[in-house]
N, C-alpha and C positions, 0 to 999 in steps of 0.2 A: 339736179346736182348729182354727179357721179360719186358714189361712196368709195372709201379707201380700198375695200376688198375688190370692187370692180376694177379700180385702177391697177391694182397688183395683178389681177387675173388678165387684164388686157396686156399688160407689160409682159407677163409670162408667155402669153399666146404669141406676142410679136417676136419674142426671142426664140420661140420654137414653132416657127411658121408652118413647118411640115408635120407637126405632131398634134394630135387631138388628145387631150387629157380628159377622160370620161370616168365619172363615178356612176356606177349603175347598181341598183339594188333590186333583187327579186325575193319575194317572201315565201314562195311555194312553187311546186314543180311546173305548173302551167305558166307562171310568170317567168320562171327560169328559162323555159323554152323560148318564150317571146324575146327575152333579153338576149339570149345567145344568138338568135336570128339577127337582131339589130347589130350586135357586135360583129358578126360575120359580114354583114352588108357594109358596115363602116370600114372594115379592114380592106375591102376592095377599092376604097376611095381615098383613104388617108392613112398615114402612119398613126397607129392608135396605141395609147397607153391606158390600160383599164385597171381600175381599182373598184372595190365595192363588196357586195354580199351576194352570193348565189350558190347554186347547187351543181349537180353533175354537168349540166349543159353549159353553164358559164365557165366552170372550171375547165371543161374541154376546149373553151375558147381562150384559155390562158389566164383566167382570173385566179388569183390567190384570195380566197374569201376571207374577209375580216373576221368572221365567226361562222359557225355552221348555219346554213339557211334554215334548218329545222327548228332553230330557236324562235323563228317568227311564224312557223306554220301552225297556228292555232285557229280554231273555229268555234264560234258560239261564246256566250257570256261565261259559261262555266269554265271553259278552257282558258279564257282570257284572265279570269280572276285567279285561277290556280297558277298561272304563269306570269302574273303581273310584275313581280319584282324583277324577273329576268328580262321581260319586255322593256321595262323602264331603263334598266341598265344598258340594254342593247341600243335603245333610242339615244341615250346620252353618248355612248361610245361611237355611234355612227355619226352624230352631229359633230363631235370633236374631230373625227377623222376627216370629214369633209372640210371643215374650217381650217384644219391644219394643212391639208394637201392642196387646197385651192384649185380644184379641177376647172376645166373650161366649161363643163356642163354637167349637171346632175340629172340622171334619168331614174325615176322611181317606178317600178313596174308592178302595178296592181297593189296588193297588200294595203288596201285603201285606208284603213284607220292609221296604221303605222306610217304610211307615206304622208298622210295629211299632218300628223303630229310632228314628223320630222321636218317637213317643209315649214311649218309654223315656227318651230324652234330655230331653224336656220335664219328665217327672216327676222325674228326677234333679236337675234345676235348679230344683225347687220349684214348678213349674206345678201349680196346683190347680183350674184351670178344667175345664170339661167337654170331654172328647175322645170323639168318636164314630167308630167304624170302620164305614163303609158298604160293604157286600159282605162277607159272612162268609168267613173262611178255610176252605179245604176240609179241615177236620179230620175230616170223614166219609170222606175218601178216603185220607189218610195222616197219620201223626204226631198221633194224637188227644191226646197229652200236651200239645200246644200250647194247647189250649182253656183250662185253668185259669191258664196263664201270662199270658193276655191280661186276666184280671180286674183285676189291680192297675193297669193302664195305660189301659184303655178303660172309660168309664162305661156305654156301650151299644154293641151291634152291630145294624146294620140289615141284614137278610138279604134277598136277592133270589130265593132258591129256597124253595119252601113247606115243605120238610121240615127246613130247617136250624135253626130255633129249638129244636125238640125235641132235635136232636142236640147242639147246643152246651150246652143246659141239662143234658142227661144226662151230658155230659163235664165239667161243673163250670166252664163258661166264663162270660163276662159275660152280663148281661141281654140277650136277643136278641129282636127282633120282626121279623115278616115284613112287608115293605112293597112287595112286587112289583117290577116292572121297568118302565122307561119303554116298552119294546116292547109292553106291554099296550095303550097308547094307540094303537098302530098295528095292532091286531088286525083281521084280515079275517075275515069270516063265510063265506068261500068254502066251498061244499059239494062242488064237483066239480073234479077236476083238469082244467086246460085241455087242449083238443085239441092246441094248438100255442102257441108263444110263445118269448120269449128264454130262453137258458141263461145263468145268472149264474156268473161266476168271482169268488171272493173269496180272494185269496192271502195276506191279512193286511196289517198296516200297519207292523210293525217291520222294521228293515233285514234282520235275519237271516231272518225269515219270507219276505220278498220274494225274497231270494237263493235260498232253498231251494225255494220253491213255484212261482215263475214258470216255470222251465224245465219242470216237470212239466205245468203247464197248457198251455204251448206245445206240448208233445208230444201232448196229448190233443185239442187244438182242431180239427185237420183232420177227423178222423172224426166228432167230435161235431157239428160244424157241418153235416156232410153228412146228418145224420138228418132225415127229413121233418118231424118235430115241432118242430125247432129253427129259428126264424126268424132269429136273430142271437145273437152272444155279447156280453154286456154286463159290464163290470167296474166296479162301484161303488168309489169310493175317496175319500180326503180331498183337499181342494184343494191342500194342500202337497205331495202326492205325484203330482199330475197330470202335471207336466212330466217327472218321472223315468219314469213309466209310459208316457207317450207315446213316449219314446225307446226303452224296452224293447220295446214292442209293435210298433214300426216294422219289426222284423225277423221278425215272425210271418208265417206263410204264409196266414193268414186274417184278415179285418178284425175288430177288436174295438172296440166303442163304450165309451168311458170316460165315466162320469158322476160328478160330485162334489157334487151338491146333494141334500139330503134329499128334496125333493119329487119329483125324478126317480127316486130310489131307491124311494120308495113306489110310484110308478107302475109301475116294472119289477117289483117284488115282486108286484103285483096281477095281472100278466099272465104271469109266468114259468112255464115248463114244468118248471124244475128249477134246481138250483144245485150247484156243487162248491166247497166252502169249507173253510177251515182251522178247526180246533177253537177254540172260544171263544164269547164272547157272541153273535156273529153267528148261531150255530146256533139260539139262542133267538129271535132276531128273525125268522129265516126261518120257524121253526115257528109263531110267532104269526101270520105272514102266510100260513101253510099252503102253503109252497113246498117241494115234495119236494127232498131233498138227499142228497148224499154228503159225508162228512167225511174230510179228509186232514190229516196232520201229519207232517212230516219232522223227526225228533228229532236233536239233537246227541248226542254220545257220552255225556255225563253224564245227560242226560234219558233216553236209551235204557236205561241201567243201572237208573235208578230205576224206570222204567216196567216193566221186566222183574221187578224185585224186588217190586213191588206186585201182580204177577200179571196185568199188562196189563188194567187195569179200563177200563170205558167212559169215554170222554172227551167225548162230545158231550152237551150239556145235555138235549136231548129224551130220549135214552136213560137218562140219570142220573135225571131227574125221574120218568119213567114206570116205571123199573125193569125195562125190557126192551129188546131190540134192535129199534128202529124204523128207525134211520138206519144205513146201512153205514158202517163206520169203517176207515180205513187209517192206522195209526200205526206207521211203520217207517222205517228208514234203510238203504238207499235205498228210496224208495217204489216199489211194484210197478206200474209204469206200464201194462204189458200187462193185468194183472188189473183195475186200476182202469178202464181203457178198456172192457174187455169188460163189466164190471158196470155202468158208466155207460150203455152202449148198451142193456143189458137193462132198466135202470130208466127212462131217458128215453124209450126207444122202446116202453114198455109202459104203457099208460094204467092198467091194473089195478094194477100195482105202484105207480104214482104215487098212485092213489086210496087205496090202503091207508095211505100216509103221511099224506095229507090227512085221512083219518078219525081217525087216531091223534092228529094235531095238534089236532083238536077237543077230545079228552079233555085234552090238555095245557093248552089255553086255559082250560078250566074250573078246573083246579088253580091256575093262575097267577092267575086273577081272584079266586078265593074263598080260597085258602090251605087249610091242613089244620088242622082243629080239634085242640086249642083255640087254635091260632095263626092266626086269620083275618087277612086282609090289612088293614094299617093304612096311613094316609097318612104318608109319611116326614116331611113338613113338620109334621104334628101331633106326631110323636115328638120332633122337634127343639125345638119350642115347649114341649112338656111338660117337657123336661129343664131348661130355663132359667126356668121359671115359679116 
């Protein structure tokens, strides 16, 4: 039986045959970039009306965000508890906005907990429109029983890692398709590690990440800057964080160049001798640009207990996708600064070690571009249009 909302949505769609009404939500910068890529692709195919929640990237695609995306950018139990009243308020506000505007399709990009709660709330209130989760939950890493629970609330999952559709399918989750990642569009064909160049620091974008990682990078900076292969330290960030980071870096013993434009970031990636970055999507972006890297992440207490319980699995996407240790990882609290410094000197100061990573990232590029049979890469815009046809 077709519910009343679905009937209204179908009628609205019929009356606006040339326009797609999309509600899209991103909860953090990596999701914002993925969401903006989808919007840009859809604009080349249909007349698009976009509402939702996003950051600089989606705003650049014409979105007027319902509220600041930063309201959703929390990580770890402590951050969630401290921000719980605001999160619950935004959850209700978002659900009401969707029910009121009746879009043709809702796309929730990552922000896994918030997205799941929002989808559940919409279904309980009679929403029968299409809901897509863009970025598959990491059911392959922990809590595989989550997969079948997603089936009643999401019509489809768009995966950004090539092995995920097979895993979600095996675990009884929703229909899942591999659509790649926007970083594929910035892929560099670099064959050789550079002789010298900038060293990139990427401390994260959430408040807690910056608080935990900037002091570590500050301690590492003097000796790494002194390496003959390092010409400068560069810290890519978001425009909204630039002022805060300038204030933080003013007390460092060595100069650090801050960049906040995508074009500048791409240029730095193309010439970088290496990177020290937090775990997350940025590790995939660096690998697609063939930038040798080391990954750090300072866990809060709850995260540390879960990490230990899971057997301390790989956290960086290159290691996860390739199924072997390519990138050194340091996931501890506190982070072992002396060991990280020694290993960074060994990596950045050794062209052979950097070349080994560059070669492995070429293999990763092939997997990301092609996908894994029978789940070859599809265009995310094609998947969205197929769902509403």
